[in-house]
C-alpha positions in Angstrom: 7.5 3.7 10.8 7.6 7.3 9.7 6.3 8.7 6.5 6.6 12.0 4.7 4.3 12.9 1.8 4.5 15.5 -0.9 1.6 15.6 -3.4 1.6 18.0 -6.4 -1.6 18.7 -8.4 -1.0 19.0 -12.1 -3.7 19.9 -14.6 -3.4 18.0 -17.9 -5.3 19.3 -20.8 -6.6 17.5 -23.9 -7.8 19.6 -26.8 -10.8 18.7 -28.9 -12.3 20.3 -32.0 -16.1 20.5 -32.6 -18.0 22.6 -35.1 -14.7 24.4 -36.0 -14.3 25.5 -32.3 -11.5 24.3 -30.0 -12.7 23.0 -26.7 -10.3 22.0 -23.9 -11.2 19.1 -21.6 -9.3 19.1 -18.3 -8.5 16.3 -15.8 -6.5 16.7 -12.6 -3.8 14.3 -11.5 -2.2 14.5 -8.1 1.4 13.3 -8.4 4.2 13.3 -5.8 6.2 11.1 -3.5 6.0 9.4 -0.1 9.0 8.6 2.0 8.7 5.6 4.3 11.3 4.8 6.9 12.1 1.1 7.6 13.5 0.0 10.9 16.0 -2.8 11.2 14.0 -6.1 11.1 10.5 -6.5 9.6 8.3 -3.7 8.4 4.7 -4.1 7.1 4.1 -1.3 4.6 2.0 -0.5 1.5 2.6 1.1 -1.8 0.7 4.4 -1.4 1.0 5.7 -5.0 0.5 4.3 -8.5 3.9 4.3 -10.2 3.1 4.6 -13.9 6.4 2.9 -14.8 5.3 -0.2 -13.0 4.4 -1.4 -9.5 6.6 -4.5 -9.4 8.8 -5.2 -6.4 12.0 -4.6 -8.4 10.8 -1.3 -9.7 9.4 0.0 -6.4 12.2 -1.1 -4.2 15.2 -1.5 -6.5 14.9 2.1 -7.5 13.0 3.4 -4.4 15.4 2.4 -1.6 17.8 5.2 -0.8 21.5 4.9 -0.2 23.4 1.6 -0.1 21.0 -1.3 0.1 22.3 -4.0 2.4 22.8 -7.3 0.7 20.0 -9.7 1.5 17.4 -7.0 2.1 14.1 -9.0 1.5 10.6 -8.2 0.3 7.8 -10.6 1.1 4.6 -10.5 -1.0 1.6 -12.5 0.1 -0.2 -14.3 -2.8 -2.9 -16.9 -2.5 -2.4 -17.4 1.2 1.4 -17.8 1.1 4.5 -15.7 1.1 6.7 -15.2 -2.0 10.3 -13.8 -1.6 12.4 -11.3 -3.5 15.9 -10.7 -2.1 18.4 -7.9 -3.0 21.8 -9.1 -4.5 24.4 -6.4 -4.2 26.5 -8.0 -7.0 23.6 -7.8 -9.4 22.3 -4.5 -8.0 18.7 -5.8 -8.2 16.1 -7.9 -6.5 15.9 -11.5 -7.5 13.5 -14.4 -6.7 10.0 -15.3 -7.5 8.5 -12.1 -6.0 10.7 -9.7 -7.9 8.1 -9.3 -10.6 5.1 -9.4 -8.3 2.9 -6.3 -8.6 2.3 -4.4 -5.4 -0.6 -2.1 -6.4 -2.0 0.7 -4.2 -4.2 -1.0 -1.6 -1.9 -4.0 -1.1 1.2 -4.3 1.0 4.4 -6.3 1.7 6.8 -7.2 4.5 10.2 -5.6 4.0 13.1 -7.0 6.1 15.8 -4.5 6.6 18.9 -6.7 7.3 21.0 -3.7 8.2 21.6 -2.2 11.7 20.3 1.3 10.9 17.0 2.5 9.4 16.5 2.7 5.7 14.2 4.8 3.6 12.1 3.9 0.5 10.7 6.6 -1.7 7.5 5.9 -3.6 6.7 8.1 -6.6 3.5 8.2 -8.6 -0.1 9.3 -8.9 -2.8 9.3 -6.2 -5.5 6.8 -7.3 -8.8 8.6 -8.0 -12.3 7.8 -9.1 -14.2 4.6 -8.3 -11.6 2.6 -6.5 -11.7 -1.1 -5.7 -9.2 -3.8 -4.7 -9.8 -7.4 -3.6 -10.3 -8.8 -0.2 -10.0 -12.6 -0.6 -11.4 -15.1 1.8 -8.8 -15.9 4.5 -5.7 -13.9 5.1 -4.3 -11.0 3.0 -2.3 -7.9 3.4 -4.5 -4.8 3.1 -4.0 -1.0 3.0 -5.8 2.1 2.0 -5.7 2.6 -1.8 -5.5 6.4 -1.2 -2.5 7.9 0.6 -4.4 9.3 3.6 -4.0 8.7 7.3 -7.0 7.4 9.2 -8.6 4.2 10.5 -9.2 1.5 7.9 -13.0 1.8 8.5 -12.9 5.5 8.1 -11.0 5.0 4.8 -13.7 2.7 3.4 -13.1 -0.8 4.8 -16.4 -2.5 5.6 -16.1 -5.3 8.1 -18.0 -8.5 8.0 -19.0 -10.8 10.9 -15.9 -12.3 12.7 -13.4 -10.6 10.3 -10.1 -10.0 12.1 -7.6 -7.1 11.8 -4.0 -7.6 12.8 -1.8 -4.5 13.4 1.9 -5.0 13.2 4.3 -3.1 15.5 7.8 -2.6 14.1 9.1 -1.6 17.5 8.2 -4.9 19.1 8.4 -6.9 15.8 5.1 -8.5 16.5 1.4 -8.4 15.8 0.4 -6.8 19.1 -3.1 -5.4 18.1 -6.0 -7.7 17.1 -9.6 -6.5 16.5 -12.7 -8.5 15.8 -15.7 -7.2 13.8 -18.8 -7.8 16.0 -21.9 -8.1 13.9 -24.1 -7.6 16.9 -22.6 -4.2 17.6 -21.8 -3.6 13.9 -18.4 -2.3 15.0 -14.7 -3.3 15.5 -13.8 -4.4 19.0 -11.5 -2.8 20.0 -11.7 0.2 17.8 -9.2 0.2 15.0 -6.0 2.4 15.3 -5.1 5.2 12.9 -3.0 4.0 10.0 -0.2 6.2 8.8 0.3 6.8 5.0 2.1 3.8 3.7 1.2 1.5 6.6 -0.4 -1.9 5.9 -2.0 -4.6 8.1 -2.9 -8.3 8.0 -6.6 -9.1 7.5 -8.6 -12.3 7.9 -11.9 -12.3 6.0 -14.4 -14.8 7.4 -16.8 -14.2 4.5 -17.8 -17.2 2.3 -16.8 -15.4 -0.9 -14.2 -12.8 -2.0 -15.3 -9.2 -1.9 -13.7 -5.7 -2.5 -12.6 -2.7 -0.5 -14.3 0.1 -2.5 -14.1 3.9 -2.3 -14.8 6.9 -4.5 -12.2 9.5 -4.1 -11.1 12.8 -5.8 -8.3 15.2 -4.9 -10.9 17.9 -5.2 -12.9 16.5 -2.2 
């Protein structure tokens, strides 16, 4: 999986009036796009940006996939321990099925099955999440990803392991989970060390905790 990222920083101003004097309050939003290439077969990817028009499967992939979308291209969301399916119908020109309206927010991921014989490209457009960020890690299996579009290991990007949690890295080239790491509470470390995630890459995660928790991080584009 290859990705290309362009982030543009735009200053948005809001004017306020106090004591007959105009005061401008500024916030900074980083907006742009990320291109993610999808090999024929299964791809495990994340949504790296917050699309303000909606992060549903239909919106992200129905408009984000470039060129001719092969009939039967399928997106698999993972909800409450099971997969849900959205499939592209070239007659309707849209994704249909139970997962078509599922939300894929930054920090979560999906499997995408490219049923064609050549690579495809999906372009994600939106804002970089900033501030005090948090997304859920349920007990058991889930698809996880960095909420911020940065390359790095999951632990370097804020993931805190718990005893006996397991990380499963998917290899598009071999079409298999060929990397497994266990969090060892005695060493307080992942064994083996986690690999670097590309922007837009996701992984399967098994939480062995007794209660849901969250992947938290504080982030600003000014850091």
